[in-house]
N, C-alpha and C positions, 0 to 999 in steps of 0.2 A: 629096413623095415622102419627104422627110427628117422630116416630122414638125415639132414644134414645139421647138426645141432648149430654150427656156425652162422648158417643163416637163420636158424630160430633164433639165434640170440640178438639179431639185430632186428628181426622183424617185430619181436614181442620183446623188448629189453625189459630186464627186471630193474626196477629201482635199484638194486644192491649192486648192480653188473658195473664196476667202475671203469675196466677196460672198454666197454662197449660206448659207455656214455662219453668217455675220454675222446675215442675215436670218432664218433658223431659230433663232438663240438670241435675236433680239428678238420674235419672234412665236409662237415655239412653246408657251410657257406659256399663251397665250390659245387657242391650238389645242385644246391639251390639255383645257384646262377646258370647252371645248365638247363634245368627245368624252365627258366623264366623266358627264355631265349627263343625257343623253337621246339619242334618235335625232334627226338634223339634216337640216335642208333647207334647201340655198341657193336663194334666189330673187333671180334677176340681172335688173336694170331695163336697159331699152332707151330711147334719149333720143327724143322728138318722137313719142311714140304717140298722135296725137289720137285714135285709135279705141279708146281704154279711156278709160271714163267719167270716172275720176277722174285721169286723166294717167298713174298710175304703175302699178296693180295691179288685175290683171282681177276682177269684182267676186267669181264664184266663187271665184277663188283666194283673195280676201281673206275671204269667208265661211269657208272651209275653215280660214284662218289661225287665225281667231278660235275656232272651234271645237277645233283640236287644240293649243290654245297651252297645256294642262296638262300635254300628254303628249308635246310634240315640240318641238325647238327650232327657231327659224326663225332665218335669217341673211339679210339683204337687202345685195345688193352695186350701189350706184349705178354706172351706167356712167361710165367715166372723162370724158366731155364733161359730165356734170352735176357734176362735182366741179372739173375743172381748164380745161374745155374751152368750146367756144361755147354748152352748153347750162349754163352755170351758174346761170342763173334758175331752171330746172328744178330743181336742187340745193337751192335756198333753198326753192323750194315745197315739196320733199320733205319737209324738216324740219318745215314746218307740217302736211301731211299724215300724216306719222309721228306727231305728238304727239295729233293728233286721232283718227287710226284704230289704231294700232298700237303705242304707248307700253305696255310691260308684256305684248306679245304676241309682239314680235320685236325683233331688235337689228340693227343697221346699220354700226356703226362699226369693228369688227373686218374684217369681210367686206370692206369697202370700201378701207381702208387697208392690209391685209395684202397680199403679193402673193398674186396669183391661185392659183398651185400650191399655196401653203399652206393657203390657203382650202380648196380642194378636197380636200386630204389630211384635213380635219377635218368633212367631211361624208358623208352617204349619199345622197343624191338630190338632183336640181337640177331646177329648175322656173323657165319664163321664158315670156314672150310669145312671142320670137322671136330672142333674144341666141344669137349665135354662140359664147357661154360653153359651149353643149352640146357644141361641138367639143373643146374644151379638155377638158371633163368626160368625154366619152367616151373619150379617149386615156389618160385615168385611171382607166377602168373605171367610171366613175358614169353611171347612167342619168338622161335628162332627160325631162321633159315638156314641149311646147311648145304652147301655148294659143292662137295666132294662127289662126284660122279659115280666113284668106286660105292658107295652107300646102296647105290640102286643096283649096279652091275655084279657086285662079288656076293655071293651067298652068304658067306660068314659073315660079311660087314653088316647085311640088311636089317638084323635085330640089334645093332648097337645102340640105339635109341627106340626102339620098338613101341615101348611103352608110352613114351611122350608124344610119338606120332599118334597113337591110337589116343592118347588124350586131347589131341589137336593143339600140342604147343610145341611141336619139330615139325618142320615141313622140309622135304628136299626138294631143292630148288634148281633148276639149271642156271649153269655161271654163263648167262648174258647179260647184258644191261639192260634189255626189255623184260626177261624174267625176272630180274631182282627189283627193277621199278613196279612192276606189276604187284608183285608178292608186297613191298613196302605199302603201296596204295590200298591192297585189299585187306590189310592187317594194322594199319596204325592206330587204330582205336582199340584194338583187341587185347590189351593189358586187363588183368584182373586180379583181384584179390588173391593171395597165396593160399586157396583153400586146401591144397593137398598136405599143408602143415597140418591142418586139424588131426588129419589121420596119423600122421608120423608122429605128433605129440601125443596121442593116446598111446601108440606103441612104445613110445620112450616112456611114459608114467609106467606103463604096465611092466615095463623091462626094470625099471626102480624098484617098484615093489617086488617083484618076484627076488631081485638081488638081496634086498632089505631082509628077507625070511630067514 
């Protein structure tokens, strides 16, 4: 009910929050350069996705990335487990996949190493197979497309992101080049102010007041 306080720290930073200001100082130039170039789409990876043929990015999305390489900025964020966790081997394999399929098409270092709130502040849309980054994106007013067909087909998975679907911030999209490109074209200017944080902030203040009594 109190939302993501890490996101809130970046969206509405306190003048006394030295950690946030230091991270913004360190990463803001890179984030600003992304925004200055062209519209930006964040692609967030999930670990252990053995139902994606190449192991990382669905084929329809991959073709869309190639097709829009000259008119769109693509940023890829590896899952933390692929960087330092128990899926580090996937991270090593991703670098080979990237060199083979996506070099000069997309970038991954900034979006993987920078704090997620800073990354989200620099993008227009978010696409993933299933990643819960769509929740963070939604709370910051960014629309997401999720490509995993199981989210539509399996009853127990249909409500994973139901709240954000009903809010119009998460869409279940078919993994085809045409479907992905159509979704991007229809939502490129959909980014909105992170209004959901208002309600979360109110709940957080109420919680602090309750605990202080």
